[in-house]
CHARMM-style PDB file with segment names, atoms N, HN, CA, C and O in Angstrom:
ATOM      1  N   MET     1     104.676  84.969 -79.012  1.00  0.00      PROA
ATOM      2  CA  MET     1     105.465  83.526 -78.694  1.00  0.00      PROA
ATOM      3  C   MET     1     104.438  82.683 -78.381  1.00  0.00      PROA
ATOM      4  O   MET     1     103.819  83.082 -77.395  1.00  0.00      PROA
ATOM      5  N   PRO     2     103.944  81.471 -78.942  1.00  0.00      PROA
ATOM      6  CA  PRO     2     103.173  80.552 -78.566  1.00  0.00      PROA
ATOM      7  C   PRO     2     103.502  79.891 -77.378  1.00  0.00      PROA
ATOM      8  O   PRO     2     104.679  79.572 -77.207  1.00  0.00      PROA
ATOM      9  N   PRO     3     102.502  79.584 -76.367  1.00  0.00      PROA
ATOM     10  CA  PRO     3     103.059  79.023 -75.077  1.00  0.00      PROA
ATOM     11  C   PRO     3     103.956  77.836 -75.157  1.00  0.00      PROA
ATOM     12  O   PRO     3     104.806  77.767 -74.269  1.00  0.00      PROA
ATOM     13  N   LYS     4     103.932  76.899 -76.042  1.00  0.00      PROA
ATOM     14  HN  LYS     4     103.242  76.956 -76.763  1.00  0.00      PROA
ATOM     15  CA  LYS     4     104.609  75.655 -76.530  1.00  0.00      PROA
ATOM     16  C   LYS     4     105.954  76.085 -76.268  1.00  0.00      PROA
ATOM     17  O   LYS     4     106.689  75.611 -75.402  1.00  0.00      PROA
ATOM     18  N   HSD     5     106.341  77.378 -77.388  1.00  0.00      PROA
ATOM     19  HN  HSD     5     105.743  77.763 -78.092  1.00  0.00      PROA
ATOM     20  CA  HSD     5     107.773  77.789 -77.202  1.00  0.00      PROA
ATOM     21  C   HSD     5     108.511  78.358 -76.153  1.00  0.00      PROA
ATOM     22  O   HSD     5     109.735  78.391 -76.026  1.00  0.00      PROA
ATOM     23  N   VAL     6     107.386  78.929 -75.199  1.00  0.00      PROA
ATOM     24  HN  VAL     6     106.392  78.902 -75.302  1.00  0.00      PROA
ATOM     25  CA  VAL     6     107.779  79.585 -74.273  1.00  0.00      PROA
ATOM     26  C   VAL     6     108.281  78.574 -72.975  1.00  0.00      PROA
ATOM     27  O   VAL     6     109.156  78.799 -72.139  1.00  0.00      PROA
ATOM     28  N   GLU     7     107.442  77.441 -73.120  1.00  0.00      PROA
ATOM     29  HN  GLU     7     106.732  77.258 -73.799  1.00  0.00      PROA
ATOM     30  CA  GLU     7     107.971  76.332 -72.294  1.00  0.00      PROA
ATOM     31  C   GLU     7     109.035  75.607 -72.584  1.00  0.00      PROA
ATOM     32  O   GLU     7     109.668  75.005 -71.716  1.00  0.00      PROA
ATOM     33  N   SER     8     109.387  75.591 -74.053  1.00  0.00      PROA
ATOM     34  HN  SER     8     108.873  76.079 -74.758  1.00  0.00      PROA
ATOM     35  CA  SER     8     110.665  74.794 -74.684  1.00  0.00      PROA
ATOM     36  C   SER     8     111.777  75.895 -74.039  1.00  0.00      PROA
ATOM     37  O   SER     8     112.743  75.550 -73.359  1.00  0.00      PROA
ATOM     38  N   GLU     9     111.477  77.143 -74.356  1.00  0.00      PROA
ATOM     39  HN  GLU     9     110.692  77.423 -74.908  1.00  0.00      PROA
ATOM     40  CA  GLU     9     112.807  78.209 -74.019  1.00  0.00      PROA
ATOM     41  C   GLU     9     112.950  78.026 -72.460  1.00  0.00      PROA
ATOM     42  O   GLU     9     114.093  77.853 -72.036  1.00  0.00      PROA
ATOM     43  N   LEU    10     111.948  78.046 -71.604  1.00  0.00      PROA
ATOM     44  HN  LEU    10     111.020  78.187 -71.948  1.00  0.00      PROA
ATOM     45  CA  LEU    10     112.244  78.084 -70.140  1.00  0.00      PROA
ATOM     46  C   LEU    10     112.963  76.281 -69.642  1.00  0.00      PROA
ATOM     47  O   LEU    10     113.690  76.058 -68.674  1.00  0.00      PROA
ATOM     48  N   ASP    11     112.502  75.351 -70.569  1.00  0.00      PROA
ATOM     49  HN  ASP    11     111.911  75.531 -71.356  1.00  0.00      PROA
ATOM     50  CA  ASP    11     113.256  74.202 -70.324  1.00  0.00      PROA
ATOM     51  C   ASP    11     114.845  74.513 -70.465  1.00  0.00      PROA
ATOM     52  O   ASP    11     115.674  74.232 -69.600  1.00  0.00      PROA
ATOM     53  N   LYS    12     115.160  75.229 -71.876  1.00  0.00      PROA
ATOM     54  HN  LYS    12     114.486  75.457 -72.579  1.00  0.00      PROA
ATOM     55  CA  LYS    12     116.556  75.313 -72.235  1.00  0.00      PROA
ATOM     56  C   LYS    12     117.350  76.040 -70.980  1.00  0.00      PROA
ATOM     57  O   LYS    12     118.343  75.600 -70.400  1.00  0.00      PROA
ATOM     58  N   LEU    13     116.712  77.152 -70.743  1.00  0.00      PROA
ATOM     59  HN  LEU    13     115.905  77.510 -71.214  1.00  0.00      PROA
ATOM     60  CA  LEU    13     116.939  78.022 -69.427  1.00  0.00      PROA
ATOM     61  C   LEU    13     117.404  77.177 -68.257  1.00  0.00      PROA
ATOM     62  O   LEU    13     118.510  77.413 -67.772  1.00  0.00      PROA
ATOM     63  N   ILE    14     116.630  76.196 -67.763  1.00  0.00      PROA
ATOM     64  HN  ILE    14     115.732  76.004 -68.158  1.00  0.00      PROA
ATOM     65  CA  ILE    14     116.634  75.612 -66.533  1.00  0.00      PROA
ATOM     66  C   ILE    14     117.638  74.700 -67.104  1.00  0.00      PROA
ATOM     67  O   ILE    14     118.669  74.978 -66.491  1.00  0.00      PROA
ATOM     68  N   LEU    15     117.923  73.668 -68.030  1.00  0.00      PROA
ATOM     69  HN  LEU    15     117.086  73.442 -68.527  1.00  0.00      PROA
ATOM     70  CA  LEU    15     118.886  73.032 -68.565  1.00  0.00      PROA
ATOM     71  C   LEU    15     120.382  73.625 -68.490  1.00  0.00      PROA
ATOM     72  O   LEU    15     121.406  73.007 -68.198  1.00  0.00      PROA
ATOM     73  N   TRP    16     120.253  74.881 -68.803  1.00  0.00      PROA
ATOM     74  HN  TRP    16     119.421  75.383 -69.040  1.00  0.00      PROA
ATOM     75  CA  TRP    16     121.852  75.681 -68.750  1.00  0.00      PROA
ATOM     76  C   TRP    16     122.047  75.983 -67.397  1.00  0.00      PROA
ATOM     77  O   TRP    16     123.041  75.608 -66.774  1.00  0.00      PROA
ATOM     78  N   ALA    17     121.135  76.647 -66.920  1.00  0.00      PROA
ATOM     79  HN  ALA    17     120.328  76.951 -67.426  1.00  0.00      PROA
ATOM     80  CA  ALA    17     121.112  76.879 -65.445  1.00  0.00      PROA
ATOM     81  C   ALA    17     121.900  75.605 -64.441  1.00  0.00      PROA
ATOM     82  O   ALA    17     122.852  75.704 -63.667  1.00  0.00      PROA
ATOM     83  N   ASN    18     121.267  74.703 -64.731  1.00  0.00      PROA
ATOM     84  HN  ASN    18     120.493  74.622 -65.359  1.00  0.00      PROA
ATOM     85  CA  ASN    18     121.853  73.523 -64.005  1.00  0.00      PROA
ATOM     86  C   ASN    18     123.259  73.196 -64.704  1.00  0.00      PROA
ATOM     87  O   ASN    18     124.292  72.927 -64.090  1.00  0.00      PROA
ATOM     88  N   ASN    19     123.153  73.248 -65.729  1.00  0.00      PROA
ATOM     89  HN  ASN    19     122.314  73.466 -66.227  1.00  0.00      PROA
ATOM     90  CA  ASN    19     124.693  72.866 -66.660  1.00  0.00      PROA
ATOM     91  C   ASN    19     125.964  73.608 -66.109  1.00  0.00      PROA
ATOM     92  O   ASN    19     127.075  73.095 -65.984  1.00  0.00      PROA
ATOM     93  N   VAL    20     125.513  75.285 -65.708  1.00  0.00      PROA
ATOM     94  HN  VAL    20     124.610  75.702 -65.809  1.00  0.00      PROA
ATOM     95  CA  VAL    20     126.637  75.967 -65.579  1.00  0.00      PROA
ATOM     96  C   VAL    20     126.711  75.997 -63.724  1.00  0.00      PROA
ATOM     97  O   VAL    20     127.706  76.549 -63.253  1.00  0.00      PROA
ATOM     98  N   GLY    21     125.933  75.558 -62.983  1.00  0.00      PROA
ATOM     99  HN  GLY    21     125.125  75.110 -63.366  1.00  0.00      PROA
ATOM    100  CA  GLY    21     125.721  75.627 -61.611  1.00  0.00      PROA
ATOM    101  C   GLY    21     125.235  77.034 -60.985  1.00  0.00      PROA
ATOM    102  O   GLY    21     125.520  77.471 -59.870  1.00  0.00      PROA
ATOM    103  N   ALA    22     124.571  77.529 -61.802  1.00  0.00      PROA
ATOM    104  HN  ALA    22     124.339  77.174 -62.708  1.00  0.00      PROA
ATOM    105  CA  ALA    22     123.894  78.967 -61.724  1.00  0.00      PROA
ATOM    106  C   ALA    22     122.874  78.711 -60.634  1.00  0.00      PROA
ATOM    107  O   ALA    22     122.701  79.753 -60.001  1.00  0.00      PROA
ATOM    108  N   VAL    23     122.082  77.638 -60.148  1.00  0.00      PROA
ATOM    109  HN  VAL    23     122.222  76.792 -60.663  1.00  0.00      PROA
ATOM    110  CA  VAL    23     121.373  77.368 -59.400  1.00  0.00      PROA
ATOM    111  C   VAL    23     122.096  76.517 -57.686  1.00  0.00      PROA
ATOM    112  O   VAL    23     121.484  76.146 -56.684  1.00  0.00      PROA
ATOM    113  N   CYS    24     123.343  76.488 -57.964  1.00  0.00      PROA
ATOM    114  HN  CYS    24     123.840  76.790 -58.778  1.00  0.00      PROA
ATOM    115  CA  CYS    24     123.894  75.629 -56.832  1.00  0.00      PROA
ATOM    116  C   CYS    24     124.140  76.510 -55.377  1.00  0.00      PROA
ATOM    117  O   CYS    24     124.542  77.670 -55.462  1.00  0.00      PROA
ATOM    118  N   SER    25     123.950  76.064 -54.420  1.00  0.00      PROA
ATOM    119  HN  SER    25     123.623  75.122 -54.351  1.00  0.00      PROA
ATOM    120  CA  SER    25     124.119  76.757 -53.166  1.00  0.00      PROA
ATOM    121  C   SER    25     124.399  75.538 -52.053  1.00  0.00      PROA
ATOM    122  O   SER    25     124.468  74.326 -52.258  1.00  0.00      PROA
ATOM    123  N   GLY    26     124.512  76.161 -51.015  1.00  0.00      PROA
ATOM    124  HN  GLY    26     124.455  77.145 -50.849  1.00  0.00      PROA
ATOM    125  CA  GLY    26     124.764  75.269 -49.774  1.00  0.00      PROA
ATOM    126  C   GLY    26     125.910  74.511 -49.831  1.00  0.00      PROA
ATOM    127  O   GLY    26     126.901  75.129 -50.219  1.00  0.00      PROA
ATOM    128  N   GLU    27     126.088  73.145 -49.509  1.00  0.00      PROA
ATOM    129  HN  GLU    27     125.283  72.643 -49.195  1.00  0.00      PROA
ATOM    130  CA  GLU    27     127.172  72.605 -49.864  1.00  0.00      PROA
ATOM    131  C   GLU    27     127.893  72.418 -51.063  1.00  0.00      PROA
ATOM    132  O   GLU    27     129.098  72.176 -51.123  1.00  0.00      PROA
ATOM    133  N   SER    28     127.061  72.546 -52.090  1.00  0.00      PROA
ATOM    134  HN  SER    28     126.081  72.742 -52.042  1.00  0.00      PROA
ATOM    135  CA  SER    28     127.226  72.832 -53.477  1.00  0.00      PROA
ATOM    136  C   SER    28     127.791  73.640 -54.197  1.00  0.00      PROA
ATOM    137  O   SER    28     128.204  73.523 -55.351  1.00  0.00      PROA
ATOM    138  N   TYR    29     127.817  74.939 -53.113  1.00  0.00      PROA
ATOM    139  HN  TYR    29     127.481  75.034 -52.176  1.00  0.00      PROA
ATOM    140  CA  TYR    29     128.370  76.310 -53.507  1.00  0.00      PROA
ATOM    141  C   TYR    29     129.467  76.172 -54.403  1.00  0.00      PROA
ATOM    142  O   TYR    29     129.311  76.845 -55.421  1.00  0.00      PROA
ATOM    143  N   GLU    30     130.524  75.522 -54.359  1.00  0.00      PROA
ATOM    144  HN  GLU    30     130.651  74.975 -53.532  1.00  0.00      PROA
ATOM    145  CA  GLU    30     131.816  75.738 -54.881  1.00  0.00      PROA
ATOM    146  C   GLU    30     131.564  75.127 -56.500  1.00  0.00      PROA
ATOM    147  O   GLU    30     132.386  75.369 -57.384  1.00  0.00      PROA
ATOM    148  N   PHE    31     130.449  74.392 -56.728  1.00  0.00      PROA
ATOM    149  HN  PHE    31     129.781  74.196 -56.010  1.00  0.00      PROA
ATOM    150  CA  PHE    31     130.281  74.324 -58.082  1.00  0.00      PROA
ATOM    151  C   PHE    31     129.488  75.294 -58.686  1.00  0.00      PROA
ATOM    152  O   PHE    31     129.191  74.979 -59.838  1.00  0.00      PROA
ATOM    153  N   SER    32     129.000  76.456 -58.284  1.00  0.00      PROA
ATOM    154  HN  SER    32     129.242  76.712 -57.348  1.00  0.00      PROA
ATOM    155  CA  SER    32     128.137  77.624 -58.602  1.00  0.00      PROA
ATOM    156  C   SER    32     128.932  78.422 -59.706  1.00  0.00      PROA
ATOM    157  O   SER    32     130.152  78.267 -59.755  1.00  0.00      PROA
ATOM    158  N   LEU    33     128.357  79.196 -60.519  1.00  0.00      PROA
ATOM    159  HN  LEU    33     127.366  79.322 -60.480  1.00  0.00      PROA
ATOM    160  CA  LEU    33     128.836  79.885 -61.401  1.00  0.00      PROA
ATOM    161  C   LEU    33     129.657  80.828 -60.582  1.00  0.00      PROA
ATOM    162  O   LEU    33     130.876  80.909 -60.730  1.00  0.00      PROA
ATOM    163  N   ASP    34     128.807  81.731 -59.486  1.00  0.00      PROA
ATOM    164  HN  ASP    34     127.816  81.666 -59.366  1.00  0.00      PROA
ATOM    165  CA  ASP    34     129.066  82.692 -58.789  1.00  0.00      PROA
ATOM    166  C   ASP    34     130.761  82.379 -58.174  1.00  0.00      PROA
ATOM    167  O   ASP    34     131.726  83.142 -58.219  1.00  0.00      PROA
ATOM    168  N   TYR    35     130.689  81.200 -57.701  1.00  0.00      PROA
ATOM    169  HN  TYR    35     129.905  80.580 -57.665  1.00  0.00      PROA
ATOM    170  CA  TYR    35     131.971  80.693 -56.968  1.00  0.00      PROA
ATOM    171  C   TYR    35     133.188  80.621 -57.951  1.00  0.00      PROA
ATOM    172  O   TYR    35     134.328  80.879 -57.565  1.00  0.00      PROA
ATOM    173  N   ARG    36     132.909  80.272 -59.188  1.00  0.00      PROA
ATOM    174  HN  ARG    36     131.983  80.062 -59.501  1.00  0.00      PROA
ATOM    175  CA  ARG    36     133.860  79.860 -60.483  1.00  0.00      PROA
ATOM    176  C   ARG    36     134.216  81.400 -60.993  1.00  0.00      PROA
ATOM    177  O   ARG    36     135.146  81.571 -61.781  1.00  0.00      PROA
ATOM    178  N   LEU    37     133.448  82.475 -60.513  1.00  0.00      PROA
ATOM    179  HN  LEU    37     132.693  82.336 -59.873  1.00  0.00      PROA
ATOM    180  CA  LEU    37     133.745  83.674 -61.537  1.00  0.00      PROA
ATOM    181  C   LEU    37     134.007  84.664 -60.194  1.00  0.00      PROA
ATOM    182  O   LEU    37     134.147  85.838 -60.534  1.00  0.00      PROA
ATOM    183  N   ARG    38     134.091  84.458 -58.890  1.00  0.00      PROA
ATOM    184  HN  ARG    38     133.977  83.504 -58.613  1.00  0.00      PROA
ATOM    185  CA  ARG    38     134.208  85.447 -57.970  1.00  0.00      PROA
ATOM    186  C   ARG    38     135.530  86.245 -58.119  1.00  0.00      PROA
ATOM    187  O   ARG    38     135.576  87.426 -57.774  1.00  0.00      PROA
ATOM    188  N   ASP    39     136.653  85.568 -58.656  1.00  0.00      PROA
ATOM    189  HN  ASP    39     136.615  84.609 -58.936  1.00  0.00      PROA
ATOM    190  CA  ASP    39     137.824  86.348 -58.465  1.00  0.00      PROA
ATOM    191  C   ASP    39     138.047  86.610 -59.940  1.00  0.00      PROA
ATOM    192  O   ASP    39     139.239  86.454 -60.204  1.00  0.00      PROA
ATOM    193  N   SER    40     137.385  86.924 -60.906  1.00  0.00      PROA
ATOM    194  HN  SER    40     136.417  87.051 -60.692  1.00  0.00      PROA
ATOM    195  CA  SER    40     137.344  87.349 -62.183  1.00  0.00      PROA
ATOM    196  C   SER    40     136.400  88.180 -62.759  1.00  0.00      PROA
ATOM    197  O   SER    40     135.457  87.660 -63.356  1.00  0.00      PROA
ATOM    198  N   PRO    41     136.531  89.885 -62.651  1.00  0.00      PROA
ATOM    199  CA  PRO    41     135.656  90.573 -62.964  1.00  0.00      PROA
ATOM    200  C   PRO    41     135.687  90.697 -64.497  1.00  0.00      PROA
ATOM    201  O   PRO    41     134.631  91.120 -64.967  1.00  0.00      PROA
ATOM    202  N   PHE    42     136.527  90.461 -65.257  1.00  0.00      PROA
ATOM    203  HN  PHE    42     137.385  90.117 -64.875  1.00  0.00      PROA
ATOM    204  CA  PHE    42     136.210  90.563 -66.943  1.00  0.00      PROA
ATOM    205  C   PHE    42     134.982  89.158 -67.253  1.00  0.00      PROA
ATOM    206  O   PHE    42     133.932  89.337 -67.870  1.00  0.00      PROA
ATOM    207  N   TYR    43     135.248  88.335 -66.898  1.00  0.00      PROA
ATOM    208  HN  TYR    43     136.101  88.189 -66.397  1.00  0.00      PROA
ATOM    209  CA  TYR    43     134.612  87.249 -67.153  1.00  0.00      PROA
ATOM    210  C   TYR    43     132.918  87.187 -66.366  1.00  0.00      PROA
ATOM    211  O   TYR    43     131.867  86.685 -66.766  1.00  0.00      PROA
ATOM    212  N   GLN    44     133.224  87.850 -65.256  1.00  0.00      PROA
ATOM    213  HN  GLN    44     134.077  88.258 -64.931  1.00  0.00      PROA
ATOM    214  CA  GLN    44     131.724  88.052 -64.714  1.00  0.00      PROA
ATOM    215  C   GLN    44     130.987  89.210 -65.656  1.00  0.00      PROA
ATOM    216  O   GLN    44     129.765  89.153 -65.794  1.00  0.00      PROA
ATOM    217  N   GLU    45     131.634  90.094 -66.199  1.00  0.00      PROA
ATOM    218  HN  GLU    45     132.627  90.141 -66.087  1.00  0.00      PROA
ATOM    219  CA  GLU    45     131.049  91.122 -67.083  1.00  0.00      PROA
ATOM    220  C   GLU    45     130.507  90.468 -68.492  1.00  0.00      PROA
ATOM    221  O   GLU    45     129.550  90.832 -69.176  1.00  0.00      PROA
ATOM    222  N   ARG    46     131.384  89.440 -68.693  1.00  0.00      PROA
ATOM    223  HN  ARG    46     132.161  89.145 -68.137  1.00  0.00      PROA
ATOM    224  CA  ARG    46     131.087  88.771 -70.152  1.00  0.00      PROA
ATOM    225  C   ARG    46     129.759  87.856 -69.868  1.00  0.00      PROA
ATOM    226  O   ARG    46     128.794  87.771 -70.627  1.00  0.00      PROA
ATOM    227  N   VAL    47     129.913  87.210 -68.650  1.00  0.00      PROA
ATOM    228  HN  VAL    47     130.698  87.279 -68.033  1.00  0.00      PROA
ATOM    229  CA  VAL    47     128.443  86.631 -68.511  1.00  0.00      PROA
ATOM    230  C   VAL    47     127.383  87.299 -68.386  1.00  0.00      PROA
ATOM    231  O   VAL    47     126.318  86.904 -68.859  1.00  0.00      PROA
ATOM    232  N   ARG    48     127.502  88.355 -67.767  1.00  0.00      PROA
ATOM    233  HN  ARG    48     128.368  88.676 -67.383  1.00  0.00      PROA
ATOM    234  CA  ARG    48     126.292  89.396 -67.662  1.00  0.00      PROA
ATOM    235  C   ARG    48     125.954  89.706 -69.003  1.00  0.00      PROA
ATOM    236  O   ARG    48     124.851  89.342 -69.411  1.00  0.00      PROA
ATOM    237  N   LEU    49     126.788  90.371 -69.819  1.00  0.00      PROA
ATOM    238  HN  LEU    49     127.685  90.666 -69.488  1.00  0.00      PROA
ATOM    239  CA  LEU    49     126.484  90.929 -71.083  1.00  0.00      PROA
ATOM    240  C   LEU    49     125.972  89.856 -72.100  1.00  0.00      PROA
ATOM    241  O   LEU    49     125.046  90.143 -72.859  1.00  0.00      PROA
ATOM    242  N   SER    50     126.613  88.520 -72.124  1.00  0.00      PROA
ATOM    243  HN  SER    50     127.364  88.287 -71.507  1.00  0.00      PROA
ATOM    244  CA  SER    50     126.175  87.715 -72.907  1.00  0.00      PROA
ATOM    245  C   SER    50     124.506  87.223 -72.105  1.00  0.00      PROA
ATOM    246  O   SER    50     123.679  86.963 -72.978  1.00  0.00      PROA
ATOM    247  N   PHE    51     124.127  87.121 -71.114  1.00  0.00      PROA
ATOM    248  HN  PHE    51     124.799  87.332 -70.404  1.00  0.00      PROA
ATOM    249  CA  PHE    51     122.900  87.006 -70.632  1.00  0.00      PROA
ATOM    250  C   PHE    51     122.065  87.788 -70.963  1.00  0.00      PROA
ATOM    251  O   PHE    51     121.089  87.360 -71.578  1.00  0.00      PROA
ATOM    252  N   PHE    52     122.175  89.133 -70.676  1.00  0.00      PROA
ATOM    253  HN  PHE    52     122.968  89.481 -70.177  1.00  0.00      PROA
ATOM    254  CA  PHE    52     121.495  90.060 -71.178  1.00  0.00      PROA
ATOM    255  C   PHE    52     121.165  90.176 -72.605  1.00  0.00      PROA
ATOM    256  O   PHE    52     120.002  90.140 -73.005  1.00  0.00      PROA
ATOM    257  N   ALA    53     122.422  90.348 -73.555  1.00  0.00      PROA
ATOM    258  HN  ALA    53     123.368  90.378 -73.230  1.00  0.00      PROA
ATOM    259  CA  ALA    53     121.872  90.200 -75.054  1.00  0.00      PROA
ATOM    260  C   ALA    53     121.146  89.177 -75.336  1.00  0.00      PROA
ATOM    261  O   ALA    53     120.443  89.242 -76.345  1.00  0.00      PROA
ATOM    262  N   ARG    54     121.132  87.872 -74.445  1.00  0.00      PROA
ATOM    263  HN  ARG    54     121.703  87.820 -73.626  1.00  0.00      PROA
ATOM    264  CA  ARG    54     120.165  86.766 -75.223  1.00  0.00      PROA
ATOM    265  C   ARG    54     118.891  87.114 -74.545  1.00  0.00      PROA
ATOM    266  O   ARG    54     117.904  86.796 -75.208  1.00  0.00      PROA
ATOM    267  N   PHE    55     118.656  87.654 -73.457  1.00  0.00      PROA
ATOM    268  HN  PHE    55     119.458  87.913 -72.919  1.00  0.00      PROA
ATOM    269  CA  PHE    55     117.486  88.075 -72.830  1.00  0.00      PROA
ATOM    270  C   PHE    55     116.818  88.859 -73.629  1.00  0.00      PROA
ATOM    271  O   PHE    55     115.645  88.622 -73.920  1.00  0.00      PROA
ATOM    272  N   HSD    56     117.486  89.906 -74.089  1.00  0.00      PROA
ATOM    273  HN  HSD    56     118.438  90.099 -73.852  1.00  0.00      PROA
ATOM    274  CA  HSD    56     117.048  91.005 -74.702  1.00  0.00      PROA
ATOM    275  C   HSD    56     116.455  90.669 -76.318  1.00  0.00      PROA
ATOM    276  O   HSD    56     115.479  91.291 -76.738  1.00  0.00      PROA
ATOM    277  N   THR    57     117.224  89.512 -77.255  1.00  0.00      PROA
ATOM    278  HN  THR    57     118.016  89.007 -76.915  1.00  0.00      PROA
ATOM    279  CA  THR    57     116.956  89.221 -78.102  1.00  0.00      PROA
ATOM    280  C   THR    57     115.567  88.226 -77.780  1.00  0.00      PROA
ATOM    281  O   THR    57     114.467  88.521 -78.246  1.00  0.00      PROA
ATOM    282  N   GLY    58     115.710  87.441 -77.224  1.00  0.00      PROA
ATOM    283  HN  GLY    58     116.604  87.201 -76.845  1.00  0.00      PROA
ATOM    284  CA  GLY    58     114.262  86.332 -76.823  1.00  0.00      PROA
ATOM    285  C   GLY    58     113.024  87.280 -76.592  1.00  0.00      PROA
ATOM    286  O   GLY    58     111.908  87.110 -77.083  1.00  0.00      PROA
ATOM    287  N   LEU    59     113.426  88.338 -75.736  1.00  0.00      PROA
ATOM    288  HN  LEU    59     114.333  88.475 -75.337  1.00  0.00      PROA
ATOM    289  CA  LEU    59     112.222  89.222 -75.493  1.00  0.00      PROA
ATOM    290  C   LEU    59     111.720  89.842 -76.734  1.00  0.00      PROA
ATOM    291  O   LEU    59     110.546  89.731 -77.085  1.00  0.00      PROA
ATOM    292  N   GLY    60     112.509  90.421 -77.320  1.00  0.00      PROA
ATOM    293  HN  GLY    60     113.463  90.511 -77.034  1.00  0.00      PROA
ATOM    294  CA  GLY    60     112.330  90.966 -78.732  1.00  0.00      PROA
ATOM    295  C   GLY    60     111.375  90.097 -79.793  1.00  0.00      PROA
ATOM    296  O   GLY    60     110.455  90.602 -80.436  1.00  0.00      PROA
ATOM    297  N   HSD    61     111.760  88.736 -79.851  1.00  0.00      PROA
ATOM    298  HN  HSD    61     112.508  88.326 -79.328  1.00  0.00      PROA
ATOM    299  CA  HSD    61     111.252  87.664 -80.572  1.00  0.00      PROA
ATOM    300  C   HSD    61     109.730  87.448 -79.998  1.00  0.00      PROA
ATOM    301  O   HSD    61     108.734  87.453 -80.722  1.00  0.00      PROA
ATOM    302  N   SER    62     109.716  87.273 -78.695  1.00  0.00      PROA
ATOM    303  HN  SER    62     110.525  87.269 -78.107  1.00  0.00      PROA
ATOM    304  CA  SER    62     108.414  86.939 -77.903  1.00  0.00      PROA
ATOM    305  C   SER    62     107.551  88.135 -78.178  1.00  0.00      PROA
ATOM    306  O   SER    62     106.331  87.984 -78.110  1.00  0.00      PROA
ATOM    307  N   LEU    63     107.979  89.134 -78.437  1.00  0.00      PROA
ATOM    308  HN  LEU    63     108.969  89.257 -78.493  1.00  0.00      PROA
ATOM    309  CA  LEU    63     106.984  90.492 -78.690  1.00  0.00      PROA
ATOM    310  C   LEU    63     106.329  90.681 -80.133  1.00  0.00      PROA
ATOM    311  O   LEU    63     105.362  91.341 -80.512  1.00  0.00      PROA
ATOM    312  N   ARG    64     107.229  89.847 -80.791  1.00  0.00      PROA
ATOM    313  HN  ARG    64     108.015  89.311 -80.484  1.00  0.00      PROA
ATOM    314  CA  ARG    64     106.679  90.129 -82.205  1.00  0.00      PROA
ATOM    315  C   ARG    64     105.179  89.219 -82.680  1.00  0.00      PROA
ATOM    316  OT1 ARG    64     104.679  89.390 -83.792  1.00  0.00      PROA
TER     317      ARG     64
END
């Protein structure tokens, strides 16, 4: 994968992480994805599976 595409994908990841609150901590912890999923093991697992499936697909594309 060309470096320009890697940078684009990283930008998308950072945007997604900020939008879902994946990087919230401290005073804004209540907005974090962890906080919102804390009482829902079903959705915790769905988020994990979705993330790793996309990660695996992206990694596969980058190695071609």
